[in-house]
TORPA-4810 file (N, C-alpha, C, O; in nm, 3 decimals):
<nodes>
NODE_1_0.082_-0.117_0.000_0.000_0.000_0.000_0.088_0.125_0.000_0.085_0.202_0.096_M
NODE_2_0.164_0.146_-0.105_0.249_0.265_-0.110_0.169_0.394_-0.122_0.223_0.502_-0.099_P
NODE_3_0.039_0.384_-0.156_-0.042_0.504_-0.173_-0.064_0.579_-0.041_-0.093_0.699_-0.043_E
NODE_4_-0.050_0.511_0.071_-0.077_0.573_0.201_0.048_0.635_0.263_0.047_0.669_0.381_V
NODE_5_0.153_0.650_0.187_0.278_0.705_0.239_0.258_0.845_0.296_0.322_0.882_0.395_A
NODE_6_0.171_0.924_0.234_0.145_1.060_0.284_0.082_1.056_0.424_0.115_1.138_0.510_D
NODE_7_-0.008_0.961_0.445_-0.071_0.948_0.576_0.030_0.905_0.682_0.026_0.951_0.796_L
NODE_8_0.122_0.816_0.644_0.226_0.773_0.736_0.316_0.891_0.771_0.353_0.909_0.887_V
NODE_9_0.352_0.970_0.671_0.437_1.087_0.696_0.368_1.187_0.788_0.433_1.250_0.872_A
NODE_10_0.237_1.203_0.773_0.161_1.293_0.861_0.166_1.246_1.005_0.180_1.326_1.097_T
NODE_11_0.154_1.114_1.023_0.160_1.059_1.160_0.298_1.079_1.222_0.309_1.108_1.341_Q
NODE_12_0.402_1.065_1.141_0.538_1.084_1.192_0.558_1.229_1.234_0.620_1.255_1.337_V
NODE_13_0.506_1.322_1.157_0.519_1.464_1.191_0.441_1.498_1.318_0.486_1.581_1.397_Q
NODE_14_0.326_1.435_1.338_0.245_1.463_1.457_0.299_1.394_1.581_0.256_1.423_1.693_N
NODE_15_0.393_1.302_1.563_0.454_1.227_1.672_0.348_1.165_1.763_0.349_1.184_1.885_R
NODE_16_0.259_1.091_1.703_0.155_1.023_1.779_0.217_0.913_1.866_0.313_0.848_1.825_A
NODE_17_0.162_0.895_1.983_0.209_0.787_2.070_0.170_0.654_2.006_0.074_0.649_1.929_T
NODE_18_0.242_0.548_2.036_0.214_0.420_1.971_0.069_0.373_1.987_0.012_0.315_1.894_P
NODE_19_0.010_0.397_2.104_-0.128_0.350_2.123_-0.230_0.434_2.047_-0.342_0.389_2.025_E
NODE_20_-0.192_0.556_2.006_-0.282_0.642_1.929_-0.255_0.636_1.779_-0.329_0.696_1.701_D
NODE_21_-0.151_0.568_1.738_-0.112_0.563_1.597_-0.208_0.475_1.519_-0.244_0.365_1.562_E
NODE_22_-0.250_0.524_1.403_-0.337_0.446_1.315_-0.251_0.349_1.236_-0.144_0.385_1.187_R
NODE_23_-0.297_0.227_1.223_-0.222_0.126_1.148_-0.249_0.133_0.999_-0.181_0.069_0.919_L
NODE_24_-0.348_0.212_0.962_-0.384_0.233_0.822_-0.428_0.103_0.754_-0.398_0.080_0.637_L
NODE_25_-0.498_0.020_0.829_-0.564_-0.096_0.773_-0.693_-0.049_0.708_-0.735_0.065_0.731_L
NODE_26_-0.758_-0.132_0.627_-0.883_-0.086_0.564_-0.988_-0.037_0.664_-1.063_0.055_0.632_P
NODE_27_-0.995_-0.096_0.784_-1.095_-0.052_0.881_-1.060_0.083_0.942_-1.147_0.149_0.999_S
NODE_28_-0.934_0.126_0.931_-0.893_0.258_0.982_-0.926_0.369_0.884_-0.923_0.487_0.920_D
NODE_29_-0.956_0.333_0.762_-0.981_0.432_0.657_-1.130_0.442_0.628_-1.202_0.343_0.639_L
NODE_30_-1.174_0.559_0.592_-1.314_0.576_0.553_-1.333_0.515_0.414_-1.237_0.479_0.347_S
NODE_31_-1.458_0.504_0.372_-1.488_0.447_0.241_-1.426_0.531_0.130_-1.377_0.477_0.030_A
NODE_32_-1.428_0.662_0.148_-1.369_0.750_0.046_-1.218_0.732_0.039_-1.160_0.728_-0.070_E
NODE_33_-1.153_0.720_0.156_-1.008_0.700_0.158_-0.971_0.565_0.097_-0.869_0.554_0.029_E
NODE_34_-1.054_0.463_0.120_-1.025_0.332_0.060_-1.030_0.341_-0.092_-0.947_0.281_-0.160_Q
NODE_35_-1.125_0.415_-0.145_-1.133_0.431_-0.290_-1.019_0.518_-0.342_-0.963_0.491_-0.449_Q
NODE_36_-0.985_0.622_-0.268_-0.877_0.713_-0.309_-0.745_0.638_-0.318_-0.669_0.655_-0.413_T
NODE_37_-0.717_0.556_-0.218_-0.590_0.484_-0.213_-0.598_0.348_-0.280_-0.502_0.271_-0.276_F
NODE_38_-0.711_0.317_-0.343_-0.735_0.190_-0.414_-0.689_0.069_-0.331_-0.603_-0.009_-0.372_S
NODE_39_-0.750_0.056_-0.213_-0.722_-0.056_-0.125_-0.780_-0.182_-0.189_-0.894_-0.181_-0.234_I
NODE_40_-0.703_-0.288_-0.194_-0.747_-0.410_-0.261_-0.856_-0.480_-0.181_-0.859_-0.475_-0.058_S
NODE_41_-0.945_-0.546_-0.254_-1.054_-0.621_-0.191_-0.999_-0.739_-0.113_-1.057_-0.779_-0.012_A
NODE_42_-0.887_-0.795_-0.158_-0.828_-0.909_-0.088_-0.782_-0.869_0.052_-0.801_-0.944_0.148_A
NODE_43_-0.724_-0.751_0.064_-0.680_-0.702_0.196_-0.801_-0.677_0.286_-0.798_-0.709_0.405_L
NODE_44_-0.905_-0.620_0.230_-1.027_-0.594_0.307_-1.090_-0.725_0.352_-1.132_-0.737_0.468_T
NODE_45_-1.098_-0.824_0.263_-1.156_-0.954_0.299_-1.073_-1.023_0.406_-1.127_-1.084_0.498_N
NODE_46_-0.943_-1.013_0.395_-0.854_-1.074_0.495_-0.877_-1.011_0.632_-0.886_-1.081_0.732_C
NODE_47_-0.886_-0.878_0.635_-0.911_-0.812_0.764_-1.049_-0.847_0.819_-1.065_-0.863_0.940_E
NODE_48_-1.149_-0.860_0.731_-1.283_-0.898_0.776_-1.281_-1.034_0.843_-1.343_-1.053_0.948_C
NODE_49_-1.211_-1.130_0.782_-1.203_-1.264_0.841_-1.132_-1.261_0.976_-1.176_-1.326_1.071_K
NODE_50_-1.024_-1.184_0.985_-0.951_-1.174_1.112_-1.038_-1.108_1.219_-1.039_-1.153_1.333_L
NODE_51_-1.109_-1.002_1.183_-1.193_-0.933_1.280_-1.310_-1.020_1.325_-1.348_-1.018_1.442_L
NODE_52_-1.368_-1.095_1.232_-1.478_-1.183_1.268_-1.431_-1.291_1.364_-1.499_-1.321_1.463_E
NODE_53_-1.316_-1.350_1.337_-1.260_-1.449_1.428_-1.230_-1.389_1.564_-1.253_-1.452_1.667_G
NODE_54_-1.178_-1.267_1.563_-1.148_-1.198_1.690_-1.276_-1.171_1.769_-1.277_-1.184_1.891_H
NODE_55_-1.384_-1.134_1.699_-1.511_-1.107_1.767_-1.561_-1.233_1.839_-1.607_-1.225_1.953_A
NODE_56_-1.552_-1.348_1.772_-1.598_-1.471_1.836_-1.506_-1.513_1.950_-1.552_-1.568_2.049_F
NODE_57_-1.376_-1.487_1.936_-1.284_-1.515_2.046_-1.316_-1.430_2.168_-1.313_-1.478_2.281_D
NODE_58_-1.346_-1.303_2.146_-1.379_-1.214_2.257_-1.510_-1.256_2.322_-1.524_-1.249_2.444_V
NODE_59_-1.608_-1.299_2.242_-1.733_-1.350_2.300_-1.707_-1.469_2.390_-1.766_-1.480_2.498_L
NODE_60_-1.621_-1.559_2.347_-1.587_-1.676_2.429_-1.515_-1.632_2.556_-1.539_-1.688_2.663_R
NODE_61_-1.427_-1.534_2.546_-1.358_-1.481_2.664_-1.456_-1.419_2.762_-1.444_-1.438_2.883_D
NODE_62_-1.554_-1.346_2.710_-1.654_-1.284_2.797_-1.735_-1.391_2.869_-1.765_-1.377_2.988_I
NODE_63_-1.770_-1.498_2.799_-1.842_-1.607_2.865_-1.761_-1.666_2.980_-1.814_-1.691_3.088_Q
NODE_64_-1.633_-1.687_2.957_-1.546_-1.741_3.062_-1.535_-1.643_3.179_-1.538_-1.684_3.295_T
NODE_65_-1.524_-1.515_3.150_-1.514_-1.414_3.254_-1.642_-1.410_3.337_-1.636_-1.398_3.460_I
NODE_66_-1.757_-1.419_3.272_-1.885_-1.415_3.345_-1.899_-1.539_3.433_-1.950_-1.529_3.545_V
NODE_67_-1.856_-1.654_3.385_-1.859_-1.774_3.468_-1.767_-1.758_3.589_-1.803_-1.798_3.700_K
NODE_68_-1.651_-1.699_3.569_-1.558_-1.673_3.679_-1.621_-1.577_3.779_-1.610_-1.597_3.900_T
NODE_69_-1.686_-1.475_3.730_-1.751_-1.376_3.816_-1.862_-1.440_3.900_-1.877_-1.409_4.018_L
NODE_70_-1.938_-1.528_3.839_-2.043_-1.599_3.912_-1.984_-1.680_4.026_-2.036_-1.679_4.137_T
NODE_71_-1.875_-1.749_3.999_-1.810_-1.829_4.104_-1.749_-1.741_4.212_-1.751_-1.778_4.330_N
NODE_72_-1.695_-1.626_4.175_-1.639_-1.535_4.276_-1.748_-1.484_4.370_-1.727_-1.474_4.491_L
NODE_73_-1.864_-1.450_4.315_-1.975_-1.407_4.400_-2.020_-1.519_4.493_-2.050_-1.497_4.610_Y
NODE_74_-2.023_-1.641_4.439_-2.065_-1.755_4.520_-1.966_-1.780_4.633_-2.007_-1.807_4.746_K
NODE_75_-1.838_-1.773_4.604_-1.735_-1.799_4.705_-1.724_-1.686_4.807_-1.678_-1.708_4.919_E
NODE_76_-1.764_-1.566_4.770_-1.753_-1.453_4.863_-1.841_-1.475_4.985_-1.810_-1.426_5.093_K
NODE_77_-1.950_-1.547_4.969_-2.039_-1.575_5.081_-1.969_-1.654_5.191_-2.007_-1.646_5.307_K
NODE_78_-1.868_-1.730_5.153_-1.800_-1.817_5.249_-1.677_-1.753_5.311_-1.608_-1.816_5.391_H
NODE_79_-1.648_-1.629_5.275_-1.532_-1.560_5.330_-1.568_-1.495_5.463_-1.669_-1.426_5.476_N
NODE_80_-1.483_-1.519_5.561_-1.503_-1.459_5.694_-1.383_-1.372_5.727_-1.269_-1.409_5.698_Y
NODE_81_-1.409_-1.258_5.787_-1.300_-1.168_5.824_-1.283_-1.058_5.723_-1.314_-1.073_5.605_G
NODE_82_-1.232_-0.947_5.771_-1.217_-0.829_5.687_-1.115_-0.851_5.575_-1.137_-0.805_5.463_Q
NODE_83_-1.006_-0.918_5.604_-0.903_-0.939_5.503_-0.956_-1.020_5.385_-0.936_-0.983_5.270_L
NODE_84_-1.024_-1.131_5.416_-1.077_-1.215_5.307_-1.187_-1.143_5.230_-1.196_-1.156_5.108_Q
NODE_85_-1.272_-1.067_5.300_-1.379_-0.993_5.233_-1.320_-0.886_5.139_-1.367_-0.868_5.027_Q
NODE_86_-1.218_-0.816_5.188_-1.155_-0.711_5.107_-1.087_-0.772_4.985_-1.098_-0.719_4.874_T
NODE_87_-1.018_-0.882_5.005_-0.948_-0.948_4.894_-1.047_-0.996_4.788_-1.025_-0.977_4.668_R
NODE_88_-1.156_-1.059_4.832_-1.252_-1.110_4.735_-1.326_-0.996_4.665_-1.357_-1.006_4.546_S
NODE_89_-1.354_-0.887_4.737_-1.419_-0.771_4.674_-1.328_-0.709_4.569_-1.374_-0.669_4.461_S
NODE_90_-1.200_-0.699_4.599_-1.104_-0.644_4.502_-1.096_-0.732_4.379_-1.090_-0.682_4.267_A
NODE_91_-1.094_-0.862_4.400_-1.087_-0.956_4.286_-1.212_-0.946_4.199_-1.204_-0.950_4.077_R
NODE_92_-1.328_-0.932_4.264_-1.453_-0.917_4.189_-1.450_-0.790_4.106_-1.493_-0.791_3.990_I
NODE_93_-1.401_-0.681_4.162_-1.392_-0.555_4.088_-1.297_-0.567_3.969_-1.322_-0.509_3.863_Q
NODE_94_-1.187_-0.641_3.986_-1.093_-0.662_3.876_-1.160_-0.738_3.762_-1.144_-0.704_3.645_E
NODE_95_-1.236_-0.842_3.797_-1.301_-0.924_3.695_-1.413_-0.845_3.627_-1.433_-0.860_3.506_V
NODE_96_-1.485_-0.762_3.701_-1.588_-0.676_3.640_-1.524_-0.580_3.540_-1.576_-0.560_3.431_I
NODE_97_-1.412_-0.520_3.578_-1.342_-0.429_3.487_-1.294_-0.503_3.362_-1.301_-0.449_3.252_A
NODE_98_-1.248_-0.626_3.378_-1.204_-0.707_3.264_-1.322_-0.739_3.172_-1.310_-0.732_3.050_L
NODE_99_-1.438_-0.774_3.232_-1.558_-0.801_3.153_-1.597_-0.677_3.072_-1.625_-0.686_2.953_R
NODE_100_-1.600_-0.562_3.138_-1.639_-0.438_3.070_-1.542_-0.402_2.958_-1.584_-0.354_2.853_D
NODE_101_-1.413_-0.423_2.981_-1.313_-0.396_2.876_-1.333_-0.488_2.757_-1.320_-0.445_2.642_A
NODE_102_-1.365_-0.614_2.782_-1.388_-0.709_2.672_-1.516_-0.675_2.597_-1.523_-0.694_2.475_N
NODE_103_-1.618_-0.626_2.667_-1.740_-0.583_2.598_-1.710_-0.466_2.506_-1.758_-0.462_2.393_I
NODE_104_-1.632_-0.370_2.554_-1.593_-0.256_2.469_-1.511_-0.304_2.349_-1.529_-0.254_2.238_R
NODE_105_-1.421_-0.399_2.371_-1.339_-0.451_2.261_-1.425_-0.521_2.157_-1.404_-0.504_2.037_E
NODE_106_-1.523_-0.601_2.202_-1.612_-0.669_2.110_-1.692_-0.568_2.027_-1.701_-0.580_1.905_Y
NODE_107_-1.749_-0.467_2.095_-1.827_-0.366_2.023_-1.742_-0.287_1.925_-1.790_-0.250_1.817_N
NODE_108_-1.617_-0.259_1.959_-1.526_-0.190_1.867_-1.496_-0.278_1.745_-1.491_-0.229_1.632_A
NODE_109_-1.476_-0.407_1.768_-1.452_-0.501_1.658_-1.574_-0.508_1.568_-1.562_-0.511_1.445_T
NODE_110_-1.691_-0.511_1.629_-1.817_-0.515_1.553_-1.831_-0.389_1.468_-1.870_-0.397_1.351_R
NODE_111_-1.799_-0.273_1.525_-1.806_-0.148_1.449_-1.708_-0.148_1.332_-1.739_-0.095_1.225_E
NODE_112_-1.591_-0.208_1.350_-1.495_-0.218_1.240_-1.550_-0.305_1.128_-1.532_-0.275_1.010_S
NODE_113_-1.617_-0.414_1.165_-1.678_-0.501_1.063_-1.789_-0.428_0.988_-1.806_-0.448_0.868_L
NODE_114_-1.864_-0.345_1.058_-1.969_-0.267_0.992_-1.907_-0.166_0.896_-1.956_-0.148_0.785_I
NODE_115_-1.799_-0.098_0.939_-1.731_-0.001_0.852_-1.678_-0.067_0.725_-1.680_-0.008_0.617_R
NODE_116_-1.630_-0.191_0.740_-1.577_-0.262_0.623_-1.687_-0.319_0.534_-1.660_-0.362_0.422_L
NODE_117_-1.810_-0.320_0.583_-1.921_-0.373_0.505_-1.936_-0.523_0.515_-2.011_-0.582_0.437_G
NODE_118_-1.868_-0.586_0.608_-1.877_-0.731_0.624_-2.011_-0.771_0.687_-2.067_-0.874_0.652_S
NODE_119_-2.060_-0.689_0.779_-2.190_-0.713_0.841_-2.269_-0.583_0.838_-2.213_-0.475_0.814_I
NODE_120_-2.398_-0.594_0.862_-2.482_-0.475_0.871_-2.506_-0.441_1.018_-2.475_-0.522_1.106_T
NODE_121_-2.559_-0.324_1.043_-2.583_-0.281_1.182_-2.687_-0.367_1.251_-2.687_-0.378_1.374_A
NODE_122_-2.777_-0.430_1.174_-2.880_-0.514_1.234_-2.851_-0.663_1.216_-2.943_-0.745_1.207_D
NODE_123_-2.724_-0.698_1.209_-2.681_-0.837_1.193_-2.729_-0.920_1.312_-2.720_-0.877_1.427_D
NODE_124_-2.781_-1.040_1.284_-2.836_-1.124_1.390_-2.730_-1.205_1.462_-2.751_-1.245_1.577_L
NODE_125_-2.618_-1.231_1.400_-2.516_-1.315_1.461_-2.424_-1.233_1.551_-2.394_-1.276_1.662_L
NODE_126_-2.379_-1.120_1.506_-2.291_-1.034_1.585_-2.369_-0.909_1.626_-2.357_-0.803_1.564_L
NODE_127_-2.446_-0.924_1.729_-2.529_-0.814_1.779_-2.448_-0.724_1.871_-2.346_-0.767_1.925_R
NODE_128_-2.494_-0.599_1.890_-2.426_-0.514_1.988_-2.441_-0.575_2.127_-2.545_-0.633_2.158_P
NODE_129_-2.338_-0.562_2.208_-2.336_-0.628_2.339_-2.339_-0.525_2.450_-2.268_-0.425_2.446_L
NODE_130_-2.424_-0.551_2.550_-2.434_-0.467_2.669_-2.410_-0.556_2.791_-2.405_-0.678_2.780_K
NODE_131_-2.393_-0.492_2.906_-2.373_-0.570_3.029_-2.491_-0.662_3.057_-2.472_-0.774_3.104_K
NODE_132_-2.611_-0.615_3.028_-2.731_-0.695_3.053_-2.731_-0.824_2.971_-2.792_-0.923_3.011_A
NODE_133_-2.664_-0.823_2.857_-2.659_-0.942_2.771_-2.570_-1.051_2.827_-2.571_-1.163_2.776_D
NODE_134_-2.494_-1.022_2.931_-2.405_-1.122_2.989_-2.467_-1.191_3.110_-2.403_-1.277_3.171_T
NODE_135_-2.591_-1.155_3.147_-2.655_-1.217_3.263_-2.669_-1.367_3.241_-2.700_-1.412_3.131_Y
NODE_136_-2.645_-1.442_3.345_-2.652_-1.588_3.337_-2.706_-1.641_3.468_-2.659_-1.604_3.576_R
NODE_137_-2.807_-1.729_3.459_-2.858_-1.793_3.580_-2.753_-1.888_3.634_-2.689_-1.960_3.557_K
NODE_138_-2.735_-1.887_3.764_-2.638_-1.979_3.822_-2.690_-2.121_3.810_-2.807_-2.149_3.838_Q
NODE_139_-2.604_-2.210_3.768_-2.644_-2.349_3.748_-2.623_-2.433_3.872_-2.668_-2.548_3.877_T
NODE_140_-2.556_-2.379_3.973_-2.524_-2.457_4.092_-2.620_-2.434_4.208_-2.609_-2.500_4.311_T
NODE_141_-2.715_-2.341_4.192_-2.809_-2.316_4.301_-2.950_-2.353_4.256_-2.978_-2.362_4.137_I
NODE_142_-3.037_-2.374_4.355_-3.175_-2.408_4.324_-3.246_-2.287_4.265_-3.206_-2.173_4.286_K
NODE_143_-3.349_-2.314_4.192_-3.427_-2.207_4.133_-3.509_-2.138_4.242_-3.552_-2.200_4.339_R
NODE_144_-3.531_-2.009_4.222_-3.610_-1.931_4.317_-3.731_-1.874_4.246_-3.742_-1.882_4.124_A
NODE_145_-3.822_-1.818_4.323_-3.941_-1.757_4.266_-3.899_-1.641_4.176_-3.819_-1.556_4.217_V
NODE_146_-3.953_-1.638_4.055_-3.922_-1.531_3.962_-3.810_-1.562_3.865_-3.786_-1.485_3.772_G
NODE_147_-3.740_-1.674_3.884_-3.631_-1.709_3.793_-3.679_-1.735_3.650_-3.606_-1.711_3.554_D
NODE_148_-3.801_-1.784_3.637_-3.849_-1.816_3.503_-3.876_-1.691_3.421_-3.885_-1.698_3.298_T
NODE_149_-3.889_-1.576_3.487_-3.916_-1.452_3.416_-3.789_-1.378_3.376_-3.796_-1.282_3.300_Y
NODE_150_-3.677_-1.421_3.426_-3.548_-1.359_3.390_-3.470_-1.458_3.305_-3.430_-1.564_3.353_R
NODE_151_-3.450_-1.423_3.183_-3.384_-1.513_3.089_-3.235_-1.482_3.080_-3.190_-1.372_3.111_H
NODE_152_-3.160_-1.582_3.037_-3.017_-1.562_3.015_-2.997_-1.458_2.905_-3.081_-1.442_2.817_D
NODE_153_-2.884_-1.389_2.912_-2.853_-1.285_2.815_-2.823_-1.341_2.677_-2.808_-1.461_2.659_G
NODE_154_-2.815_-1.251_2.580_-2.793_-1.290_2.441_-2.661_-1.362_2.418_-2.649_-1.443_2.326_L
NODE_155_-2.563_-1.335_2.502_-2.432_-1.399_2.483_-2.442_-1.550_2.504_-2.359_-1.626_2.452_I
NODE_156_-2.543_-1.594_2.578_-2.560_-1.737_2.606_-2.661_-1.801_2.512_-2.655_-1.921_2.488_W
NODE_157_-2.754_-1.723_2.458_-2.862_-1.779_2.379_-2.854_-1.747_2.231_-2.933_-1.801_2.153_T
NODE_158_-2.764_-1.661_2.188_-2.754_-1.620_2.048_-2.706_-1.737_1.964_-2.593_-1.785_1.979_N
NODE_159_-2.791_-1.782_1.876_-2.756_-1.894_1.790_-2.779_-1.860_1.643_-2.821_-1.944_1.564_R
NODE_160_-2.751_-1.736_1.608_-2.767_-1.697_1.469_-2.906_-1.644_1.443_-2.950_-1.553_1.512_G
NODE_161_-2.976_-1.701_1.345_-3.107_-1.650_1.309_-3.210_-1.695_1.410_-3.197_-1.801_1.472_T
NODE_162_-3.314_-1.614_1.426_-3.421_-1.649_1.519_-3.516_-1.745_1.450_-3.517_-1.757_1.328_M
NODE_163_-3.597_-1.813_1.531_-3.691_-1.912_1.479_-3.788_-1.845_1.382_-3.838_-1.736_1.409_A
NODE_164_-3.812_-1.911_1.270_-3.908_-1.861_1.173_-3.851_-1.764_1.072_-3.925_-1.719_0.984_G
NODE_165_-3.724_-1.729_1.079_-3.665_-1.637_0.982_-3.574_-1.713_0.888_-3.525_-1.821_0.920_T
NODE_166_-3.554_-1.656_0.773_-3.464_-1.716_0.676_-3.322_-1.671_0.704_-3.302_-1.558_0.749_Q
NODE_167_-3.222_-1.755_0.678_-3.084_-1.711_0.695_-3.053_-1.595_0.600_-3.110_-1.585_0.491_P
NODE_168_-2.962_-1.508_0.642_-2.927_-1.390_0.562_-2.871_-1.429_0.426_-2.900_-1.363_0.326_A
NODE_169_-2.791_-1.532_0.422_-2.736_-1.578_0.295_-2.720_-1.729_0.301_-2.707_-1.787_0.409_S
NODE_170_-2.721_-1.791_0.185_-2.703_-1.935_0.181_-2.573_-1.966_0.112_-2.536_-1.901_0.014_T
NODE_171_-2.504_-2.064_0.162_-2.377_-2.102_0.102_-2.401_-2.189_-0.020_-2.514_-2.228_-0.049_S
NODE_172_-2.297_-2.220_-0.089_-2.305_-2.303_-0.209_-2.353_-2.443_-0.172_-2.422_-2.508_-0.251_V
NODE_173_-2.318_-2.489_-0.053_-2.355_-2.624_-0.012_-2.501_-2.631_0.030_-2.572_-2.723_-0.008_I
NODE_174_-2.547_-2.534_0.110_-2.682_-2.542_0.164_-2.790_-2.500_0.065_-2.906_-2.538_0.083_T
NODE_175_-2.756_-2.425_-0.037_-2.857_-2.377_-0.132_-2.928_-2.493_-0.203_-3.051_-2.491_-0.209_K
NODE_176_-2.858_-2.593_-0.258_-2.929_-2.705_-0.322_-3.015_-2.783_-0.222_-3.121_-2.833_-0.258_P
NODE_177_-2.970_-2.794_-0.099_-3.046_-2.867_0.002_-3.176_-2.793_0.031_-3.282_-2.855_0.039_I
NODE_178_-3.169_-2.663_0.047_-3.290_-2.583_0.074_-3.386_-2.591_-0.043_-3.507_-2.605_-0.024_I
NODE_179_-3.333_-2.583_-0.166_-3.419_-2.591_-0.284_-3.487_-2.727_-0.293_-3.605_-2.733_-0.328_E
NODE_180_-3.416_-2.835_-0.263_-3.478_-2.968_-0.270_-3.584_-2.984_-0.161_-3.686_-3.049_-0.184_S
NODE_181_-3.561_-2.927_-0.044_-3.661_-2.933_0.063_-3.785_-2.852_0.026_-3.897_-2.894_0.054_L
NODE_182_-3.766_-2.737_-0.037_-3.880_-2.657_-0.079_-3.959_-2.729_-0.187_-4.082_-2.725_-0.188_Q
NODE_183_-3.890_-2.796_-0.279_-3.958_-2.872_-0.384_-4.035_-2.988_-0.324_-4.147_-3.016_-0.365_A
NODE_184_-3.975_-3.057_-0.227_-4.043_-3.169_-0.162_-4.166_-3.121_-0.085_-4.268_-3.189_-0.084_A
NODE_185_-4.157_-3.008_-0.022_-4.271_-2.952_0.051_-4.382_-2.915_-0.047_-4.499_-2.936_-0.017_T
NODE_186_-4.346_-2.859_-0.163_-4.444_-2.821_-0.264_-4.517_-2.945_-0.316_-4.639_-2.944_-0.331_F
NODE_187_-4.443_-3.052_-0.345_-4.503_-3.176_-0.395_-4.595_-3.237_-0.289_-4.702_-3.287_-0.321_I
NODE_188_-4.554_-3.232_-0.163_-4.632_-3.290_-0.054_-4.763_-3.214_-0.035_-4.865_-3.274_-0.001_Y
NODE_189_-4.762_-3.082_-0.056_-4.882_-3.002_-0.035_-4.983_-3.023_-0.146_-5.101_-2.994_-0.126_Q
NODE_190_-4.943_-3.072_-0.263_-5.037_-3.093_-0.373_-5.107_-3.220_-0.354_-5.191_-3.258_-0.436_Q
</nodes>
């Protein structure tokens, strides 16, 4: 990408700190800049695949963090004394901060995928994530009154398309299968 040399030179002149420096990947550029610098579709597709994989990795990390947080809350009940209570409270706060940081990272990755055009803002598989979406019923305790009215968050129940909807796109493999099922259903209805 020699076309972006001017942008690199501008960053050098501004002496941006490493954490604020733009890497000038396709997701760092606007749509107009991508066209101006003729960014290749192969590079954009490669970054989309990497970002999508990263989004699913972060979702898995958030699930692990929430499970850890649930266990920390459960174990805190058994701590006696100020030292143990303080230590467990500090650990819980650390894990909450880690969960929140991972939620922000996931949402930033999702926004990058939207900017690249890989997904839409109303995508069913990679939805925006909030703290409420990480709620999980504890599996180690008995059910209490009202538990049936509080459902697990989307991070635990998101399985792609919702019941009764068509998938957003069909792959080369599933398209003939869907067509044959539709034909069989049509024949059966006659």
